[in-house]
mmCIF file of the protein (N, C-alpha, C, O) and its ligand, coordinates in Angstrom:
data_MODEL
# 
_entry.id   MODEL 
# 
loop_
_entity.id 
_entity.type 
_entity.pdbx_number_of_molecules 
1 polymer     1 
2 non-polymer 1 
# 
_entity_poly.entity_id                      1 
_entity_poly.type                           'polypeptide(L)' 
_entity_poly.nstd_linkage                   no 
_entity_poly.nstd_monomer                   no 
_entity_poly.pdbx_seq_one_letter_code       MEYLSGSKQNKGFYKCKNCGTFVELKEYNTLPPCPTCGFNKFDNK 
_entity_poly.pdbx_seq_one_letter_code_can   MEYLSGSKQNKGFYKCKNCGTFVELKEYNTLPPCPTCGFNKFDNK 
_entity_poly.pdbx_strand_id                 A 
# 
loop_
_entity_poly_seq.entity_id 
_entity_poly_seq.num 
_entity_poly_seq.mon_id 
_entity_poly_seq.hetero 
1 1  MET n 
1 2  GLU n 
1 3  TYR n 
1 4  LEU n 
1 5  SER n 
1 6  GLY n 
1 7  SER n 
1 8  LYS n 
1 9  GLN n 
1 10 ASN n 
1 11 LYS n 
1 12 GLY n 
1 13 PHE n 
1 14 TYR n 
1 15 LYS n 
1 16 CYS n 
1 17 LYS n 
1 18 ASN n 
1 19 CYS n 
1 20 GLY n 
1 21 THR n 
1 22 PHE n 
1 23 VAL n 
1 24 GLU n 
1 25 LEU n 
1 26 LYS n 
1 27 GLU n 
1 28 TYR n 
1 29 ASN n 
1 30 THR n 
1 31 LEU n 
1 32 PRO n 
1 33 PRO n 
1 34 CYS n 
1 35 PRO n 
1 36 THR n 
1 37 CYS n 
1 38 GLY n 
1 39 PHE n 
1 40 ASN n 
1 41 LYS n 
1 42 PHE n 
1 43 ASP n 
1 44 ASN n 
1 45 LYS n 
# 
loop_
_struct_asym.id 
_struct_asym.entity_id 
A 1 
B 2 
# 
loop_
_chem_comp.id 
_chem_comp.type 
_chem_comp.mon_nstd_flag 
ASN 'L-peptide linking' y 
ASP 'L-peptide linking' y 
CYS 'L-peptide linking' y 
GLN 'L-peptide linking' y 
GLU 'L-peptide linking' y 
GLY 'peptide linking'   y 
LEU 'L-peptide linking' y 
LYS 'L-peptide linking' y 
MET 'L-peptide linking' y 
PHE 'L-peptide linking' y 
PRO 'L-peptide linking' y 
SER 'L-peptide linking' y 
THR 'L-peptide linking' y 
TYR 'L-peptide linking' y 
VAL 'L-peptide linking' y 
ZN  non-polymer         . 
# 
_pdbx_entity_nonpoly.entity_id   2 
_pdbx_entity_nonpoly.name        ? 
_pdbx_entity_nonpoly.comp_id     ZN 
# 
_pdbx_nonpoly_scheme.asym_id         B 
_pdbx_nonpoly_scheme.entity_id       2 
_pdbx_nonpoly_scheme.mon_id          ZN 
_pdbx_nonpoly_scheme.ndb_seq_num     1 
_pdbx_nonpoly_scheme.pdb_seq_num     101 
_pdbx_nonpoly_scheme.auth_seq_num    101 
_pdbx_nonpoly_scheme.pdb_mon_id      ZN 
_pdbx_nonpoly_scheme.auth_mon_id     ZN 
_pdbx_nonpoly_scheme.pdb_strand_id   A 
_pdbx_nonpoly_scheme.pdb_ins_code    . 
# 
loop_
_atom_site.group_PDB 
_atom_site.id 
_atom_site.type_symbol 
_atom_site.label_atom_id 
_atom_site.label_alt_id 
_atom_site.label_comp_id 
_atom_site.label_asym_id 
_atom_site.label_entity_id 
_atom_site.label_seq_id 
_atom_site.pdbx_PDB_ins_code 
_atom_site.Cartn_x 
_atom_site.Cartn_y 
_atom_site.Cartn_z 
_atom_site.occupancy 
_atom_site.B_iso_or_equiv 
_atom_site.pdbx_formal_charge 
_atom_site.auth_seq_id 
_atom_site.auth_comp_id 
_atom_site.auth_asym_id 
_atom_site.auth_atom_id 
_atom_site.pdbx_PDB_model_num 
ATOM   1   N  N  . MET A 1 1  ? 37.880 43.501 4.009  1.00 0.00 ? 1   MET A N  1 
ATOM   2   C  CA . MET A 1 1  ? 38.361 42.930 5.266  1.00 0.00 ? 1   MET A CA 1 
ATOM   3   C  C  . MET A 1 1  ? 39.634 43.652 5.703  1.00 0.00 ? 1   MET A C  1 
ATOM   4   O  O  . MET A 1 1  ? 40.399 44.156 4.881  1.00 0.00 ? 1   MET A O  1 
ATOM   5   N  N  . GLU A 1 2  ? 39.835 43.689 7.006  1.00 0.00 ? 2   GLU A N  1 
ATOM   6   C  CA . GLU A 1 2  ? 40.970 44.417 7.569  1.00 0.00 ? 2   GLU A CA 1 
ATOM   7   C  C  . GLU A 1 2  ? 41.906 43.451 8.298  1.00 0.00 ? 2   GLU A C  1 
ATOM   8   O  O  . GLU A 1 2  ? 41.464 42.532 8.988  1.00 0.00 ? 2   GLU A O  1 
ATOM   9   N  N  . TYR A 1 3  ? 43.189 43.681 8.128  1.00 0.00 ? 3   TYR A N  1 
ATOM   10  C  CA . TYR A 1 3  ? 44.200 42.835 8.770  1.00 0.00 ? 3   TYR A CA 1 
ATOM   11  C  C  . TYR A 1 3  ? 45.111 43.716 9.615  1.00 0.00 ? 3   TYR A C  1 
ATOM   12  O  O  . TYR A 1 3  ? 45.506 44.801 9.188  1.00 0.00 ? 3   TYR A O  1 
ATOM   13  N  N  . LEU A 1 4  ? 45.435 43.258 10.789 1.00 0.00 ? 4   LEU A N  1 
ATOM   14  C  CA . LEU A 1 4  ? 46.270 44.039 11.700 1.00 0.00 ? 4   LEU A CA 1 
ATOM   15  C  C  . LEU A 1 4  ? 47.676 43.455 11.787 1.00 0.00 ? 4   LEU A C  1 
ATOM   16  O  O  . LEU A 1 4  ? 47.851 42.237 11.841 1.00 0.00 ? 4   LEU A O  1 
ATOM   17  N  N  . SER A 1 5  ? 48.677 44.337 11.801 1.00 0.00 ? 5   SER A N  1 
ATOM   18  C  CA . SER A 1 5  ? 50.034 43.849 12.032 1.00 0.00 ? 5   SER A CA 1 
ATOM   19  C  C  . SER A 1 5  ? 50.120 43.233 13.420 1.00 0.00 ? 5   SER A C  1 
ATOM   20  O  O  . SER A 1 5  ? 49.441 43.658 14.354 1.00 0.00 ? 5   SER A O  1 
ATOM   21  N  N  . GLY A 1 6  ? 50.965 42.230 13.528 1.00 0.00 ? 6   GLY A N  1 
ATOM   22  C  CA . GLY A 1 6  ? 51.089 41.505 14.788 1.00 0.00 ? 6   GLY A CA 1 
ATOM   23  C  C  . GLY A 1 6  ? 50.197 40.281 14.856 1.00 0.00 ? 6   GLY A C  1 
ATOM   24  O  O  . GLY A 1 6  ? 50.340 39.449 15.752 1.00 0.00 ? 6   GLY A O  1 
ATOM   25  N  N  . SER A 1 7  ? 49.260 40.167 13.892 1.00 0.00 ? 7   SER A N  1 
ATOM   26  C  CA . SER A 1 7  ? 48.410 38.976 13.843 1.00 0.00 ? 7   SER A CA 1 
ATOM   27  C  C  . SER A 1 7  ? 48.974 38.010 12.811 1.00 0.00 ? 7   SER A C  1 
ATOM   28  O  O  . SER A 1 7  ? 49.647 38.419 11.865 1.00 0.00 ? 7   SER A O  1 
ATOM   29  N  N  . LYS A 1 8  ? 48.693 36.729 13.002 1.00 0.00 ? 8   LYS A N  1 
ATOM   30  C  CA . LYS A 1 8  ? 49.151 35.711 12.060 1.00 0.00 ? 8   LYS A CA 1 
ATOM   31  C  C  . LYS A 1 8  ? 48.232 35.693 10.850 1.00 0.00 ? 8   LYS A C  1 
ATOM   32  O  O  . LYS A 1 8  ? 47.008 35.665 10.979 1.00 0.00 ? 8   LYS A O  1 
ATOM   33  N  N  . GLN A 1 9  ? 48.846 35.710 9.669  1.00 0.00 ? 9   GLN A N  1 
ATOM   34  C  CA . GLN A 1 9  ? 48.068 35.722 8.434  1.00 0.00 ? 9   GLN A CA 1 
ATOM   35  C  C  . GLN A 1 9  ? 48.637 34.738 7.431  1.00 0.00 ? 9   GLN A C  1 
ATOM   36  O  O  . GLN A 1 9  ? 49.802 34.348 7.502  1.00 0.00 ? 9   GLN A O  1 
ATOM   37  N  N  . ASN A 1 10 ? 47.786 34.347 6.497  1.00 0.00 ? 10  ASN A N  1 
ATOM   38  C  CA . ASN A 1 10 ? 48.227 33.468 5.428  1.00 0.00 ? 10  ASN A CA 1 
ATOM   39  C  C  . ASN A 1 10 ? 49.139 34.207 4.467  1.00 0.00 ? 10  ASN A C  1 
ATOM   40  O  O  . ASN A 1 10 ? 49.164 35.438 4.437  1.00 0.00 ? 10  ASN A O  1 
ATOM   41  N  N  . LYS A 1 11 ? 49.893 33.439 3.678  1.00 0.00 ? 11  LYS A N  1 
ATOM   42  C  CA . LYS A 1 11 ? 50.776 34.067 2.704  1.00 0.00 ? 11  LYS A CA 1 
ATOM   43  C  C  . LYS A 1 11 ? 49.963 34.860 1.686  1.00 0.00 ? 11  LYS A C  1 
ATOM   44  O  O  . LYS A 1 11 ? 48.802 34.557 1.410  1.00 0.00 ? 11  LYS A O  1 
ATOM   45  N  N  . GLY A 1 12 ? 50.610 35.883 1.140  1.00 0.00 ? 12  GLY A N  1 
ATOM   46  C  CA . GLY A 1 12 ? 49.928 36.721 0.163  1.00 0.00 ? 12  GLY A CA 1 
ATOM   47  C  C  . GLY A 1 12 ? 50.394 38.155 0.285  1.00 0.00 ? 12  GLY A C  1 
ATOM   48  O  O  . GLY A 1 12 ? 51.333 38.462 1.019  1.00 0.00 ? 12  GLY A O  1 
ATOM   49  N  N  . PHE A 1 13 ? 49.717 39.036 -0.453 1.00 0.00 ? 13  PHE A N  1 
ATOM   50  C  CA . PHE A 1 13 ? 50.064 40.448 -0.425 1.00 0.00 ? 13  PHE A CA 1 
ATOM   51  C  C  . PHE A 1 13 ? 49.055 41.216 0.418  1.00 0.00 ? 13  PHE A C  1 
ATOM   52  O  O  . PHE A 1 13 ? 47.850 40.977 0.345  1.00 0.00 ? 13  PHE A O  1 
ATOM   53  N  N  . TYR A 1 14 ? 49.565 42.128 1.208  1.00 0.00 ? 14  TYR A N  1 
ATOM   54  C  CA . TYR A 1 14 ? 48.738 42.977 2.056  1.00 0.00 ? 14  TYR A CA 1 
ATOM   55  C  C  . TYR A 1 14 ? 49.085 44.426 1.771  1.00 0.00 ? 14  TYR A C  1 
ATOM   56  O  O  . TYR A 1 14 ? 50.258 44.792 1.696  1.00 0.00 ? 14  TYR A O  1 
ATOM   57  N  N  . LYS A 1 15 ? 48.050 45.251 1.613  1.00 0.00 ? 15  LYS A N  1 
ATOM   58  C  CA . LYS A 1 15 ? 48.246 46.644 1.209  1.00 0.00 ? 15  LYS A CA 1 
ATOM   59  C  C  . LYS A 1 15 ? 47.985 47.563 2.396  1.00 0.00 ? 15  LYS A C  1 
ATOM   60  O  O  . LYS A 1 15 ? 46.911 47.524 2.995  1.00 0.00 ? 15  LYS A O  1 
ATOM   61  N  N  . CYS A 1 16 ? 48.964 48.382 2.728  1.00 0.00 ? 16  CYS A N  1 
ATOM   62  C  CA . CYS A 1 16 ? 48.828 49.339 3.825  1.00 0.00 ? 16  CYS A CA 1 
ATOM   63  C  C  . CYS A 1 16 ? 47.669 50.286 3.556  1.00 0.00 ? 16  CYS A C  1 
ATOM   64  O  O  . CYS A 1 16 ? 47.565 50.860 2.472  1.00 0.00 ? 16  CYS A O  1 
ATOM   65  N  N  . LYS A 1 17 ? 46.801 50.447 4.542  1.00 0.00 ? 17  LYS A N  1 
ATOM   66  C  CA . LYS A 1 17 ? 45.637 51.324 4.368  1.00 0.00 ? 17  LYS A CA 1 
ATOM   67  C  C  . LYS A 1 17 ? 46.018 52.793 4.430  1.00 0.00 ? 17  LYS A C  1 
ATOM   68  O  O  . LYS A 1 17 ? 45.234 53.650 4.022  1.00 0.00 ? 17  LYS A O  1 
ATOM   69  N  N  . ASN A 1 18 ? 47.204 53.098 4.931  1.00 0.00 ? 18  ASN A N  1 
ATOM   70  C  CA . ASN A 1 18 ? 47.631 54.488 5.041  1.00 0.00 ? 18  ASN A CA 1 
ATOM   71  C  C  . ASN A 1 18 ? 48.363 54.961 3.793  1.00 0.00 ? 18  ASN A C  1 
ATOM   72  O  O  . ASN A 1 18 ? 48.033 56.013 3.246  1.00 0.00 ? 18  ASN A O  1 
ATOM   73  N  N  . CYS A 1 19 ? 49.360 54.192 3.334  1.00 0.00 ? 19  CYS A N  1 
ATOM   74  C  CA . CYS A 1 19 ? 50.211 54.681 2.236  1.00 0.00 ? 19  CYS A CA 1 
ATOM   75  C  C  . CYS A 1 19 ? 50.172 53.804 0.997  1.00 0.00 ? 19  CYS A C  1 
ATOM   76  O  O  . CYS A 1 19 ? 50.705 54.192 -0.043 1.00 0.00 ? 19  CYS A O  1 
ATOM   77  N  N  . GLY A 1 20 ? 49.554 52.634 1.078  1.00 0.00 ? 20  GLY A N  1 
ATOM   78  C  CA . GLY A 1 20 ? 49.406 51.811 -0.116 1.00 0.00 ? 20  GLY A CA 1 
ATOM   79  C  C  . GLY A 1 20 ? 50.560 50.879 -0.408 1.00 0.00 ? 20  GLY A C  1 
ATOM   80  O  O  . GLY A 1 20 ? 50.540 50.167 -1.412 1.00 0.00 ? 20  GLY A O  1 
ATOM   81  N  N  . THR A 1 21 ? 51.574 50.870 0.454  1.00 0.00 ? 21  THR A N  1 
ATOM   82  C  CA . THR A 1 21 ? 52.699 49.945 0.267  1.00 0.00 ? 21  THR A CA 1 
ATOM   83  C  C  . THR A 1 21 ? 52.231 48.508 0.415  1.00 0.00 ? 21  THR A C  1 
ATOM   84  O  O  . THR A 1 21 ? 51.436 48.191 1.300  1.00 0.00 ? 21  THR A O  1 
ATOM   85  N  N  . PHE A 1 22 ? 52.732 47.637 -0.462 1.00 0.00 ? 22  PHE A N  1 
ATOM   86  C  CA . PHE A 1 22 ? 52.414 46.220 -0.349 1.00 0.00 ? 22  PHE A CA 1 
ATOM   87  C  C  . PHE A 1 22 ? 53.453 45.496 0.486  1.00 0.00 ? 22  PHE A C  1 
ATOM   88  O  O  . PHE A 1 22 ? 54.656 45.707 0.329  1.00 0.00 ? 22  PHE A O  1 
ATOM   89  N  N  . VAL A 1 23 ? 52.973 44.644 1.372  1.00 0.00 ? 23  VAL A N  1 
ATOM   90  C  CA . VAL A 1 23 ? 53.828 43.752 2.152  1.00 0.00 ? 23  VAL A CA 1 
ATOM   91  C  C  . VAL A 1 23 ? 53.503 42.338 1.708  1.00 0.00 ? 23  VAL A C  1 
ATOM   92  O  O  . VAL A 1 23 ? 52.336 41.951 1.639  1.00 0.00 ? 23  VAL A O  1 
ATOM   93  N  N  . GLU A 1 24 ? 54.540 41.568 1.407  1.00 0.00 ? 24  GLU A N  1 
ATOM   94  C  CA . GLU A 1 24 ? 54.323 40.187 1.004  1.00 0.00 ? 24  GLU A CA 1 
ATOM   95  C  C  . GLU A 1 24 ? 54.683 39.244 2.147  1.00 0.00 ? 24  GLU A C  1 
ATOM   96  O  O  . GLU A 1 24 ? 55.767 39.327 2.724  1.00 0.00 ? 24  GLU A O  1 
ATOM   97  N  N  . LEU A 1 25 ? 53.766 38.361 2.457  1.00 0.00 ? 25  LEU A N  1 
ATOM   98  C  CA . LEU A 1 25 ? 54.081 37.246 3.355  1.00 0.00 ? 25  LEU A CA 1 
ATOM   99  C  C  . LEU A 1 25 ? 54.294 36.016 2.488  1.00 0.00 ? 25  LEU A C  1 
ATOM   100 O  O  . LEU A 1 25 ? 53.428 35.643 1.696  1.00 0.00 ? 25  LEU A O  1 
ATOM   101 N  N  . LYS A 1 26 ? 55.447 35.395 2.645  1.00 0.00 ? 26  LYS A N  1 
ATOM   102 C  CA . LYS A 1 26 ? 55.772 34.243 1.802  1.00 0.00 ? 26  LYS A CA 1 
ATOM   103 C  C  . LYS A 1 26 ? 55.296 32.937 2.415  1.00 0.00 ? 26  LYS A C  1 
ATOM   104 O  O  . LYS A 1 26 ? 55.344 31.890 1.770  1.00 0.00 ? 26  LYS A O  1 
ATOM   105 N  N  . GLU A 1 27 ? 54.849 32.995 3.624  1.00 0.00 ? 27  GLU A N  1 
ATOM   106 C  CA . GLU A 1 27 ? 54.285 31.824 4.300  1.00 0.00 ? 27  GLU A CA 1 
ATOM   107 C  C  . GLU A 1 27 ? 53.381 32.338 5.405  1.00 0.00 ? 27  GLU A C  1 
ATOM   108 O  O  . GLU A 1 27 ? 53.370 33.533 5.699  1.00 0.00 ? 27  GLU A O  1 
ATOM   109 N  N  . TYR A 1 28 ? 52.621 31.438 6.017  1.00 0.00 ? 28  TYR A N  1 
ATOM   110 C  CA . TYR A 1 28 ? 51.794 31.810 7.162  1.00 0.00 ? 28  TYR A CA 1 
ATOM   111 C  C  . TYR A 1 28 ? 52.711 32.374 8.241  1.00 0.00 ? 28  TYR A C  1 
ATOM   112 O  O  . TYR A 1 28 ? 53.590 31.671 8.740  1.00 0.00 ? 28  TYR A O  1 
ATOM   113 N  N  . ASN A 1 29 ? 52.510 33.641 8.603  1.00 0.00 ? 29  ASN A N  1 
ATOM   114 C  CA . ASN A 1 29 ? 53.463 34.304 9.488  1.00 0.00 ? 29  ASN A CA 1 
ATOM   115 C  C  . ASN A 1 29 ? 52.798 35.536 10.116 1.00 0.00 ? 29  ASN A C  1 
ATOM   116 O  O  . ASN A 1 29 ? 51.659 35.881 9.802  1.00 0.00 ? 29  ASN A O  1 
ATOM   117 N  N  . THR A 1 30 ? 53.545 36.180 11.006 1.00 0.00 ? 30  THR A N  1 
ATOM   118 C  CA . THR A 1 30 ? 53.048 37.404 11.631 1.00 0.00 ? 30  THR A CA 1 
ATOM   119 C  C  . THR A 1 30 ? 53.158 38.563 10.653 1.00 0.00 ? 30  THR A C  1 
ATOM   120 O  O  . THR A 1 30 ? 54.220 38.799 10.078 1.00 0.00 ? 30  THR A O  1 
ATOM   121 N  N  . LEU A 1 31 ? 52.077 39.274 10.467 1.00 0.00 ? 31  LEU A N  1 
ATOM   122 C  CA . LEU A 1 31 ? 52.076 40.436 9.580  1.00 0.00 ? 31  LEU A CA 1 
ATOM   123 C  C  . LEU A 1 31 ? 52.840 41.586 10.257 1.00 0.00 ? 31  LEU A C  1 
ATOM   124 O  O  . LEU A 1 31 ? 52.477 42.006 11.355 1.00 0.00 ? 31  LEU A O  1 
ATOM   125 N  N  . PRO A 1 32 ? 53.898 42.097 9.603  1.00 0.00 ? 32  PRO A N  1 
ATOM   126 C  CA . PRO A 1 32 ? 54.676 43.180 10.222 1.00 0.00 ? 32  PRO A CA 1 
ATOM   127 C  C  . PRO A 1 32 ? 53.998 44.529 10.018 1.00 0.00 ? 32  PRO A C  1 
ATOM   128 O  O  . PRO A 1 32 ? 53.103 44.643 9.180  1.00 0.00 ? 32  PRO A O  1 
ATOM   129 N  N  . PRO A 1 33 ? 54.400 45.546 10.760 1.00 0.00 ? 33  PRO A N  1 
ATOM   130 C  CA . PRO A 1 33 ? 53.917 46.893 10.473 1.00 0.00 ? 33  PRO A CA 1 
ATOM   131 C  C  . PRO A 1 33 ? 54.394 47.322 9.093  1.00 0.00 ? 33  PRO A C  1 
ATOM   132 O  O  . PRO A 1 33 ? 55.358 46.766 8.565  1.00 0.00 ? 33  PRO A O  1 
ATOM   133 N  N  . CYS A 1 34 ? 53.731 48.296 8.517  1.00 0.00 ? 34  CYS A N  1 
ATOM   134 C  CA . CYS A 1 34 ? 54.144 48.806 7.204  1.00 0.00 ? 34  CYS A CA 1 
ATOM   135 C  C  . CYS A 1 34 ? 55.606 49.267 7.257  1.00 0.00 ? 34  CYS A C  1 
ATOM   136 O  O  . CYS A 1 34 ? 55.974 50.040 8.141  1.00 0.00 ? 34  CYS A O  1 
ATOM   137 N  N  . PRO A 1 35 ? 56.452 48.795 6.308  1.00 0.00 ? 35  PRO A N  1 
ATOM   138 C  CA . PRO A 1 35 ? 57.872 49.183 6.315  1.00 0.00 ? 35  PRO A CA 1 
ATOM   139 C  C  . PRO A 1 35 ? 58.086 50.644 5.918  1.00 0.00 ? 35  PRO A C  1 
ATOM   140 O  O  . PRO A 1 35 ? 59.148 51.210 6.177  1.00 0.00 ? 35  PRO A O  1 
ATOM   141 N  N  . THR A 1 36 ? 57.098 51.243 5.300  1.00 0.00 ? 36  THR A N  1 
ATOM   142 C  CA . THR A 1 36 ? 57.233 52.632 4.845  1.00 0.00 ? 36  THR A CA 1 
ATOM   143 C  C  . THR A 1 36 ? 56.757 53.625 5.903  1.00 0.00 ? 36  THR A C  1 
ATOM   144 O  O  . THR A 1 36 ? 57.449 54.601 6.193  1.00 0.00 ? 36  THR A O  1 
ATOM   145 N  N  . CYS A 1 37 ? 55.601 53.387 6.472  1.00 0.00 ? 37  CYS A N  1 
ATOM   146 C  CA . CYS A 1 37 ? 55.024 54.393 7.366  1.00 0.00 ? 37  CYS A CA 1 
ATOM   147 C  C  . CYS A 1 37 ? 54.736 53.869 8.774  1.00 0.00 ? 37  CYS A C  1 
ATOM   148 O  O  . CYS A 1 37 ? 54.387 54.645 9.664  1.00 0.00 ? 37  CYS A O  1 
ATOM   149 N  N  . GLY A 1 38 ? 54.880 52.560 8.979  1.00 0.00 ? 38  GLY A N  1 
ATOM   150 C  CA . GLY A 1 38 ? 54.679 52.010 10.309 1.00 0.00 ? 38  GLY A CA 1 
ATOM   151 C  C  . GLY A 1 38 ? 53.229 51.794 10.708 1.00 0.00 ? 38  GLY A C  1 
ATOM   152 O  O  . GLY A 1 38 ? 52.938 51.451 11.854 1.00 0.00 ? 38  GLY A O  1 
ATOM   153 N  N  . PHE A 1 39 ? 52.315 51.995 9.756  1.00 0.00 ? 39  PHE A N  1 
ATOM   154 C  CA . PHE A 1 39 ? 50.897 51.814 10.045 1.00 0.00 ? 39  PHE A CA 1 
ATOM   155 C  C  . PHE A 1 39 ? 50.607 50.336 10.299 1.00 0.00 ? 39  PHE A C  1 
ATOM   156 O  O  . PHE A 1 39 ? 51.386 49.466 9.909  1.00 0.00 ? 39  PHE A O  1 
ATOM   157 N  N  . ASN A 1 40 ? 49.474 50.058 10.960 1.00 0.00 ? 40  ASN A N  1 
ATOM   158 C  CA . ASN A 1 40 ? 49.217 48.680 11.398 1.00 0.00 ? 40  ASN A CA 1 
ATOM   159 C  C  . ASN A 1 40 ? 47.948 48.063 10.830 1.00 0.00 ? 40  ASN A C  1 
ATOM   160 O  O  . ASN A 1 40 ? 47.527 46.994 11.272 1.00 0.00 ? 40  ASN A O  1 
ATOM   161 N  N  . LYS A 1 41 ? 47.334 48.726 9.851  1.00 0.00 ? 41  LYS A N  1 
ATOM   162 C  CA . LYS A 1 41 ? 46.128 48.142 9.251  1.00 0.00 ? 41  LYS A CA 1 
ATOM   163 C  C  . LYS A 1 41 ? 46.343 47.947 7.755  1.00 0.00 ? 41  LYS A C  1 
ATOM   164 O  O  . LYS A 1 41 ? 46.867 48.812 7.055  1.00 0.00 ? 41  LYS A O  1 
ATOM   165 N  N  . PHE A 1 42 ? 45.917 46.778 7.298  1.00 0.00 ? 42  PHE A N  1 
ATOM   166 C  CA . PHE A 1 42 ? 46.124 46.401 5.900  1.00 0.00 ? 42  PHE A CA 1 
ATOM   167 C  C  . PHE A 1 42 ? 44.851 45.849 5.284  1.00 0.00 ? 42  PHE A C  1 
ATOM   168 O  O  . PHE A 1 42 ? 43.998 45.283 5.967  1.00 0.00 ? 42  PHE A O  1 
ATOM   169 N  N  . ASP A 1 43 ? 44.747 46.029 3.972  1.00 0.00 ? 43  ASP A N  1 
ATOM   170 C  CA . ASP A 1 43 ? 43.744 45.328 3.175  1.00 0.00 ? 43  ASP A CA 1 
ATOM   171 C  C  . ASP A 1 43 ? 44.428 44.171 2.488  1.00 0.00 ? 43  ASP A C  1 
ATOM   172 O  O  . ASP A 1 43 ? 45.625 44.236 2.209  1.00 0.00 ? 43  ASP A O  1 
ATOM   173 N  N  . ASN A 1 44 ? 43.688 43.112 2.210  1.00 0.00 ? 44  ASN A N  1 
ATOM   174 C  CA . ASN A 1 44 ? 44.226 42.068 1.371  1.00 0.00 ? 44  ASN A CA 1 
ATOM   175 C  C  . ASN A 1 44 ? 44.156 42.536 -0.075 1.00 0.00 ? 44  ASN A C  1 
ATOM   176 O  O  . ASN A 1 44 ? 43.288 43.331 -0.435 1.00 0.00 ? 44  ASN A O  1 
ATOM   177 N  N  . LYS A 1 45 ? 45.061 42.049 -0.892 1.00 0.00 ? 45  LYS A N  1 
ATOM   178 C  CA . LYS A 1 45 ? 45.060 42.445 -2.304 1.00 0.00 ? 45  LYS A CA 1 
ATOM   179 C  C  . LYS A 1 45 ? 43.949 41.700 -3.020 1.00 0.00 ? 45  LYS A C  1 
ATOM   180 O  O  . LYS A 1 45 ? 43.762 41.878 -4.224 1.00 0.00 ? 45  LYS A O  1 
HETATM 181 ZN ZN . ZN  B 2 .  ? 52.184 52.397 5.053  1.00 0.00 2 101 ZN  A ZN 1 
# 
């Protein structure tokens, strides 16, 4: 499954599809762009 930054997602870890950096959401919130490369697509861990 694919997750886009700017969309609301449940808490958990999301892995950047471009560079592999993990982003953690600590609560239901807007998924930010990747902090490392700015990419906008993520996989769930
Ligand atoms: Zn990235």
